[in-house]
C-alpha positions in Angstrom: -0.1 0.0 0.0 1.3 3.5 -0.8 2.2 5.4 2.1 4.5 8.2 0.9 4.0 9.9 -2.5 6.5 12.6 -3.6 5.2 14.7 -6.8 7.6 17.6 -6.2 8.5 19.6 -9.0 6.5 17.9 -11.6 4.8 20.8 -13.1 1.5 19.7 -11.6 -1.4 22.4 -12.1 -4.9 22.7 -10.9 -6.3 19.8 -13.0 -4.0 17.4 -11.5 -4.5 18.5 -8.1 -8.2 18.2 -8.7 -7.7 14.3 -9.7 -5.4 13.9 -6.7 -7.8 15.6 -4.1 -10.4 13.2 -5.3 -8.3 10.2 -4.8 -7.3 11.5 -1.3 -10.9 11.6 0.0 -10.8 7.8 -0.7 -7.4 6.7 0.2 -6.6 5.5 4.0 -2.9 4.7 3.6 -1.1 7.7 2.6 0.8 9.2 5.4 3.0 11.8 3.7 2.4 13.9 0.5 4.7 16.3 -1.0 3.8 18.8 -3.7 6.3 21.2 -3.4 7.5 23.5 -6.4 4.1 22.7 -8.5 2.0 25.4 -9.6 -1.1 24.6 -7.5 -2.4 28.0 -7.0 -5.3 29.1 -5.1 -7.5 26.8 -6.8 -5.3 24.1 -6.3 -5.4 24.8 -2.6 -9.3 25.0 -2.8 -9.2 21.3 -4.3 -6.8 20.2 -1.6 -8.8 21.6 1.3 -11.7 20.1 -0.1 -9.9 16.8 0.6 -8.4 17.3 4.2 -11.4 16.6 6.2 -11.4 13.2 4.7 -7.8 12.3 5.1 -7.5 10.3 8.1 -4.1 9.1 7.9 -2.2 11.9 6.3 0.3 13.1 8.8 2.8 15.3 6.6 2.0 17.6 3.9 4.3 19.7 2.0 2.9 22.2 -0.5 5.9 24.7 -0.2 6.4 27.0 -3.1 3.0 26.0 -4.8 1.8 29.7 -5.4 -1.2 29.0 -3.1 -0.8 32.7 -2.1 -2.6 34.2 1.1 -6.0 33.4 0.0 -5.3 29.8 -0.7 -3.5 29.4 2.7 -6.4 30.7 4.6 -8.6 27.8 2.6 -6.3 25.3 3.8 -6.3 26.4 7.5 -10.3 26.5 7.6 -10.2 22.8 6.3 -7.7 21.8 8.9 -10.3 22.6 11.4 -11.8 19.2 10.5 -8.7 17.3 10.0 -7.5 15.0 12.9 -4.5 13.4 11.5 -2.0 16.2 10.1 0.9 16.8 12.3 3.1 18.7 10.0 2.3 21.2 7.2 4.9 23.1 4.8 3.7 26.5 3.4 7.3 27.8 2.8 7.6 30.6 0.1 3.6 31.1 -0.7 3.5 35.0 -0.3 1.3 34.5 2.6 0.6 37.5 4.3 -0.6 38.5 7.9 -4.3 37.7 7.3 -3.5 34.0 6.2 -1.1 33.8 9.6 -3.8 34.8 11.6 -6.2 32.0 10.3 -3.3 29.6 11.5 -3.2 31.3 14.7 -7.0 30.8 15.0 -6.6 26.9 13.6 -3.7 26.3 16.3 -6.0 27.3 19.3 -8.6 24.9 18.3 -6.7 22.1 16.3 -4.2 20.4 18.6 -2.7 18.0 16.4 -0.6 20.2 14.0 3.0 20.3 15.7 5.0 21.7 12.8 4.1 24.5 10.6 6.9 25.9 8.1 5.6 29.4 7.3 9.3 30.6 6.1 9.9 32.9 3.0 6.3 34.4 3.6 5.4 38.1 4.4 4.5 37.5 8.0 5.2 39.9 10.7 8.0 38.5 13.1 5.6 38.9 16.3 2.7 36.7 14.6 5.7 34.2 13.7 6.5 34.2 17.5 2.8 33.4 18.4 2.6 30.7 16.1 5.8 29.2 17.3 4.5 29.5 21.1 1.1 27.6 20.1 3.0 24.9 18.1 5.1 24.4 21.1 2.2 24.1 23.2 0.6 21.7 20.9 3.9 19.6 21.1 3.7 19.6 24.9 0.2 18.4 24.9 0.9 15.8 22.6 3.6 14.4 24.7 1.6 14.7 28.0 -1.0 12.5 26.5 
């Protein structure tokens, strides 16, 4: 059974992301998915977000440098409110701004499963980054105390 899928830097676009998202909704074995370096864009982020509530085994998702932008990152954050498996998310280099980062602060206050969130190379205020890091540390401590 497929547990890890690396499709990084494969020129994937919105259509491929749509097909992949449909498959994710029915998959119960995939643990790691790397889509970094593809041109997913906002629409691709929306397709992924649509699948996230159904992915019960996915632990690591890398969508760094996929041009999901601020709007796409917010859609992902909202979808993760309904996801119970994801622990690590890489959104590095996606031109995410303060409003997108604030959605992740809200997410981290409600979803204690996420313990790693890479938002480097985005347009986020250092104080906001510090708040996110504090929430991630809290989530990590809570996970170890369970």
